[in-house]
N, CA, C and O atoms as CSV, one atom per row, in Angstrom:
chain,resi,resn,atom,element,x,y,z
A,1,MET,N,N,-23.103,-19.292,28.021
A,1,MET,CA,C,-21.803,-19.097,28.613
A,1,MET,C,C,-21.072,-17.969,28.002
A,1,MET,O,O,-21.021,-17.835,26.779
A,2,SER,N,N,-20.523,-17.178,28.803
A,2,SER,CA,C,-19.770,-16.090,28.294
A,2,SER,C,C,-18.317,-16.155,28.514
A,2,SER,O,O,-17.877,-16.741,29.503
A,3,ALA,N,N,-17.538,-15.585,27.650
A,3,ALA,CA,C,-16.034,-15.572,28.120
A,3,ALA,C,C,-15.396,-14.231,28.442
A,3,ALA,O,O,-15.885,-13.186,28.014
A,4,PHE,N,N,-14.504,-14.258,29.058
A,4,PHE,CA,C,-13.841,-12.868,29.616
A,4,PHE,C,C,-12.433,-12.794,29.182
A,4,PHE,O,O,-11.564,-13.496,29.699
A,5,GLU,N,N,-12.178,-11.869,28.149
A,5,GLU,CA,C,-10.725,-11.821,27.716
A,5,GLU,C,C,-9.777,-11.128,28.857
A,5,GLU,O,O,-10.161,-10.128,29.464
A,6,THR,N,N,-8.687,-11.654,29.065
A,6,THR,CA,C,-7.805,-11.108,30.279
A,6,THR,C,C,-6.466,-10.790,29.609
A,6,THR,O,O,-5.553,-10.352,30.309
A,7,THR,N,N,-6.316,-10.958,28.471
A,7,THR,CA,C,-4.849,-10.655,27.809
A,7,THR,C,C,-5.083,-9.342,27.173
A,7,THR,O,O,-6.131,-8.942,26.666
A,8,ARG,N,N,-3.991,-8.755,27.272
A,8,ARG,CA,C,-3.980,-7.295,26.619
A,8,ARG,C,C,-2.675,-7.233,25.714
A,8,ARG,O,O,-1.668,-7.920,25.886
A,9,THR,N,N,-2.869,-6.313,24.749
A,9,THR,CA,C,-1.774,-6.040,23.766
A,9,THR,C,C,-0.816,-5.274,24.505
A,9,THR,O,O,-1.235,-4.659,25.486
A,10,THR,N,N,0.449,-5.201,24.191
A,10,THR,CA,C,1.491,-4.303,24.840
A,10,THR,C,C,2.157,-3.544,23.884
A,10,THR,O,O,3.287,-3.082,24.044
A,11,ALA,N,N,1.234,-3.368,22.556
A,11,ALA,CA,C,1.720,-2.461,21.536
A,11,ALA,C,C,1.456,-1.122,21.779
A,11,ALA,O,O,1.971,-0.291,21.031
A,12,SER,N,N,0.666,-0.727,22.794
A,12,SER,CA,C,0.235,0.572,23.129
A,12,SER,C,C,1.324,1.148,24.005
A,12,SER,O,O,1.967,0.454,24.793
A,13,PHE,N,N,1.529,2.613,23.813
A,13,PHE,CA,C,2.569,3.364,24.547
A,13,PHE,C,C,1.941,3.563,26.074
A,13,PHE,O,O,0.844,4.070,26.309
A,14,THR,N,N,2.789,3.102,26.966
A,14,THR,CA,C,2.488,3.315,28.345
A,14,THR,C,C,3.711,4.129,28.948
A,14,THR,O,O,4.822,4.285,28.441
A,15,PHE,N,N,3.198,4.640,30.229
A,15,PHE,CA,C,4.235,5.474,31.023
A,15,PHE,C,C,5.277,4.355,31.543
A,15,PHE,O,O,6.460,4.617,31.760
A,16,GLN,N,N,4.704,3.083,31.718
A,16,GLN,CA,C,5.610,2.014,32.541
A,16,GLN,C,C,6.625,1.608,31.290
A,16,GLN,O,O,7.805,1.373,31.546
A,17,ASN,N,N,6.166,1.539,30.035
A,17,ASN,CA,C,7.149,1.290,28.891
A,17,ASN,C,C,8.146,2.377,28.779
A,17,ASN,O,O,9.339,2.098,28.661
A,18,LEU,N,N,7.723,3.615,28.811
A,18,LEU,CA,C,8.794,4.766,28.957
A,18,LEU,C,C,9.857,4.635,30.110
A,18,LEU,O,O,11.078,4.714,29.969
A,19,ALA,N,N,9.204,4.431,31.204
A,19,ALA,CA,C,10.013,4.388,32.519
A,19,ALA,C,C,11.003,3.383,32.445
A,19,ALA,O,O,12.150,3.590,32.840
A,20,SER,N,N,10.535,2.022,31.838
A,20,SER,CA,C,11.466,0.918,32.002
A,20,SER,C,C,12.561,1.138,30.748
A,20,SER,O,O,13.676,0.618,30.804
A,21,SER,N,N,12.178,1.872,29.732
A,21,SER,CA,C,13.288,2.149,28.605
A,21,SER,C,C,14.298,3.110,29.236
A,21,SER,O,O,15.502,2.930,29.058
A,22,VAL,N,N,13.793,4.214,30.035
A,22,VAL,CA,C,14.667,5.186,30.570
A,22,VAL,C,C,15.679,4.404,31.638
A,22,VAL,O,O,16.890,4.623,31.672
A,23,VAL,N,N,15.077,3.574,32.396
A,23,VAL,CA,C,15.938,2.957,33.660
A,23,VAL,C,C,17.087,2.035,32.627
A,23,VAL,O,O,18.298,1.950,32.830
A,24,ALA,N,N,16.423,1.489,31.655
A,24,ALA,CA,C,17.387,0.422,30.964
A,24,ALA,C,C,18.477,1.224,30.336
A,24,ALA,O,O,19.618,0.766,30.385
A,25,SER,N,N,18.263,2.336,29.769
A,25,SER,CA,C,19.217,3.348,29.195
A,25,SER,C,C,20.265,3.822,30.046
A,25,SER,O,O,21.446,3.869,29.701
A,26,ILE,N,N,19.761,4.219,31.315
A,26,ILE,CA,C,20.778,4.836,32.531
A,26,ILE,C,C,21.594,3.448,32.962
A,26,ILE,O,O,22.794,3.564,33.209
A,27,ALA,N,N,21.027,2.264,33.048
A,27,ALA,CA,C,21.737,1.160,33.383
A,27,ALA,C,C,22.912,0.698,32.429
A,27,ALA,O,O,24.005,0.275,32.803
A,28,SER,N,N,22.463,0.863,31.079
A,28,SER,CA,C,23.535,0.467,30.053
A,28,SER,C,C,24.563,1.569,30.043
A,28,SER,O,O,25.729,1.241,29.825
A,29,TRP,N,N,24.251,2.918,30.265
A,29,TRP,CA,C,25.215,4.141,30.286
A,29,TRP,C,C,26.211,3.714,31.577
A,29,TRP,O,O,27.441,3.752,31.526
A,30,ASN,N,N,25.585,3.388,32.496
A,30,ASN,CA,C,26.416,3.213,34.005
A,30,ASN,C,C,27.480,1.957,33.743
A,30,ASN,O,O,28.636,2.048,34.157
A,31,ASP,N,N,27.026,0.817,33.051
A,31,ASP,CA,C,27.648,-0.174,32.815
A,31,ASP,C,C,29.010,0.124,31.906
A,31,ASP,O,O,30.149,-0.289,32.125
A,32,ALA,N,N,28.586,0.884,30.924
A,32,ALA,CA,C,29.859,1.405,30.096
A,32,ALA,C,C,30.835,2.257,30.728
A,32,ALA,O,O,32.024,2.246,30.411
A,33,ARG,N,N,30.290,3.069,31.709
A,33,ARG,CA,C,31.110,4.050,32.426
A,33,ARG,C,C,32.067,3.192,33.372
A,33,ARG,O,O,33.267,3.442,33.478
A,34,VAL,N,N,31.427,2.165,34.044
A,34,VAL,CA,C,32.113,1.406,34.874
A,34,VAL,C,C,33.304,0.647,34.083
A,34,VAL,O,O,34.484,0.653,34.433
A,35,THR,N,N,32.822,0.056,33.059
A,35,THR,CA,C,33.790,-0.738,32.285
A,35,THR,C,C,34.962,0.211,31.537
A,35,THR,O,O,36.132,-0.135,31.372
A,36,ARG,N,N,34.510,1.183,31.223
A,36,ARG,CA,C,35.778,2.219,30.761
A,36,ARG,C,C,36.518,2.705,31.728
A,36,ARG,O,O,37.695,2.897,31.422
A,37,ASN,N,N,36.106,3.043,33.128
A,37,ASN,CA,C,36.872,3.384,34.165
A,37,ASN,C,C,37.817,2.256,34.593
A,37,ASN,O,O,38.984,2.544,34.862
A,38,ALA,N,N,37.387,0.992,34.674
A,38,ALA,CA,C,38.268,-0.095,35.070
A,38,ALA,C,C,39.209,-0.339,34.005
A,38,ALA,O,O,40.350,-0.509,34.436
A,39,LEU,N,N,39.105,-0.405,32.846
A,39,LEU,CA,C,39.951,-0.624,31.789
A,39,LEU,C,C,40.886,0.491,31.750
A,39,LEU,O,O,42.075,0.200,31.624
A,40,ALA,N,N,40.576,1.643,31.831
A,40,ALA,CA,C,41.676,2.945,32.012
A,40,ALA,C,C,42.479,2.814,33.104
A,40,ALA,O,O,43.606,3.303,33.020
A,41,LYS,N,N,42.157,2.266,34.112
A,41,LYS,CA,C,43.253,2.150,35.301
A,41,LYS,C,C,44.221,1.135,35.140
A,41,LYS,O,O,45.281,1.147,35.767
A,42,LEU,N,N,43.830,0.035,34.126
A,42,LEU,CA,C,45.083,-0.804,33.750
A,42,LEU,C,C,46.140,-0.191,33.067
A,42,LEU,O,O,46.014,0.737,32.268
A,43,SER,N,N,47.127,-0.702,33.382
A,43,SER,CA,C,48.590,-0.451,32.839
A,43,SER,C,C,48.634,-1.029,31.321
A,43,SER,O,O,47.918,-1.975,30.994
A,44,ASP,N,N,49.455,-0.445,30.491
A,44,ASP,CA,C,49.679,-1.074,29.125
A,44,ASP,C,C,50.115,-2.389,29.271
A,44,ASP,O,O,49.716,-3.167,28.405
A,45,ARG,N,N,50.972,-2.920,30.317
A,45,ARG,CA,C,51.272,-4.367,30.465
A,45,ARG,C,C,50.156,-5.269,30.565
A,45,ARG,O,O,49.979,-6.292,29.904
A,46,GLU,N,N,49.261,-4.673,31.660
A,46,GLU,CA,C,48.050,-5.430,31.994
A,46,GLU,C,C,46.945,-5.541,30.820
A,46,GLU,O,O,46.223,-6.527,30.678
A,47,LEU,N,N,46.918,-4.483,30.065
A,47,LEU,CA,C,46.056,-4.462,28.815
A,47,LEU,C,C,46.623,-5.402,28.004
A,47,LEU,O,O,45.784,-6.144,27.493
A,48,ASP,N,N,47.900,-5.658,27.671
A,48,ASP,CA,C,48.614,-6.311,26.774
A,48,ASP,C,C,48.416,-7.850,27.107
A,48,ASP,O,O,48.349,-8.750,26.270
A,49,ASP,N,N,48.328,-7.997,28.612
A,49,ASP,CA,C,48.148,-9.520,28.903
A,49,ASP,C,C,46.846,-9.981,28.631
A,49,ASP,O,O,46.673,-11.195,28.520
A,50,ILE,N,N,45.824,-9.132,28.495
A,50,ILE,CA,C,44.548,-9.590,28.136
A,50,ILE,C,C,43.949,-9.364,26.625
A,50,ILE,O,O,42.798,-9.536,26.222
A,51,GLY,N,N,45.079,-8.933,25.948
A,51,GLY,CA,C,44.982,-8.849,24.327
A,51,GLY,C,C,44.553,-7.403,23.903
A,51,GLY,O,O,44.184,-7.231,22.741
A,52,LEU,N,N,44.576,-6.547,24.621
A,52,LEU,CA,C,43.949,-5.044,24.378
A,52,LEU,C,C,45.045,-3.982,24.341
A,52,LEU,O,O,46.135,-4.174,24.880
A,53,CYS,N,N,44.737,-2.875,23.704
A,53,CYS,CA,C,45.623,-1.848,23.742
A,53,CYS,C,C,44.706,-0.601,24.030
A,53,CYS,O,O,43.475,-0.623,24.028
A,54,ARG,N,N,45.396,0.337,24.242
A,54,ARG,CA,C,44.607,1.545,24.799
A,54,ARG,C,C,43.592,2.049,23.659
A,54,ARG,O,O,42.522,2.569,23.976
A,55,GLY,N,N,43.949,1.884,22.401
A,55,GLY,CA,C,42.952,2.093,21.068
A,55,GLY,C,C,41.751,1.383,21.180
A,55,GLY,O,O,40.680,1.859,20.802
A,56,ASP,N,N,41.885,0.102,21.752
A,56,ASP,CA,C,40.568,-0.582,21.772
A,56,ASP,C,C,39.685,-0.514,22.731
A,56,ASP,O,O,38.711,-1.266,22.748
A,57,LEU,N,N,39.911,0.405,23.664
A,57,LEU,CA,C,39.057,0.508,24.815
A,57,LEU,C,C,37.646,1.226,24.538
A,57,LEU,O,O,36.602,0.829,25.055
A,58,GLU,N,N,37.721,2.260,23.719
A,58,GLU,CA,C,36.490,2.795,23.315
A,58,GLU,C,C,35.441,1.798,22.491
A,58,GLU,O,O,34.212,1.852,22.532
A,59,PHE,N,N,36.143,1.015,21.848
A,59,PHE,CA,C,35.454,-0.046,21.055
A,59,PHE,C,C,34.735,-1.086,21.798
A,59,PHE,O,O,33.604,-1.523,21.580
A,60,ILE,N,N,35.743,-1.477,22.896
A,60,ILE,CA,C,35.005,-2.645,23.815
A,60,ILE,C,C,33.997,-2.006,24.591
A,60,ILE,O,O,33.068,-2.757,24.890
A,61,VAL,N,N,33.901,-0.696,25.051
A,61,VAL,CA,C,32.981,-0.159,25.908
A,61,VAL,C,C,31.827,0.066,25.072
A,61,VAL,O,O,30.710,-0.109,25.559
A,62,ALA,N,N,31.958,0.428,23.893
A,62,ALA,CA,C,30.811,0.683,22.899
A,62,ALA,C,C,30.054,-0.776,22.728
A,62,ALA,O,O,28.847,-0.718,22.491
A,63,ARG,N,N,30.576,-1.890,22.815
A,63,ARG,CA,C,29.841,-2.909,22.610
A,63,ARG,C,C,29.412,-3.638,23.899
A,63,ARG,O,O,29.041,-4.810,23.823
A,64,THR,N,N,29.450,-2.956,25.140
A,64,THR,CA,C,28.812,-3.571,26.128
A,64,THR,C,C,27.381,-3.009,26.493
A,64,THR,O,O,26.727,-3.527,27.398
């Protein structure tokens, strides 16, 4: 009786890995952009209500 191995390692470099990495990077950049724009539109009073100030915005966006 013989066995056929159907599992493959994912350690090799493939175009799919590169493409998914690029797509993930673009999605992350866009999420940060949307967050930055939404927070920038808030007034100082609204930012204070959620416990933020204008100086915190770049740190918040960098963490998303």
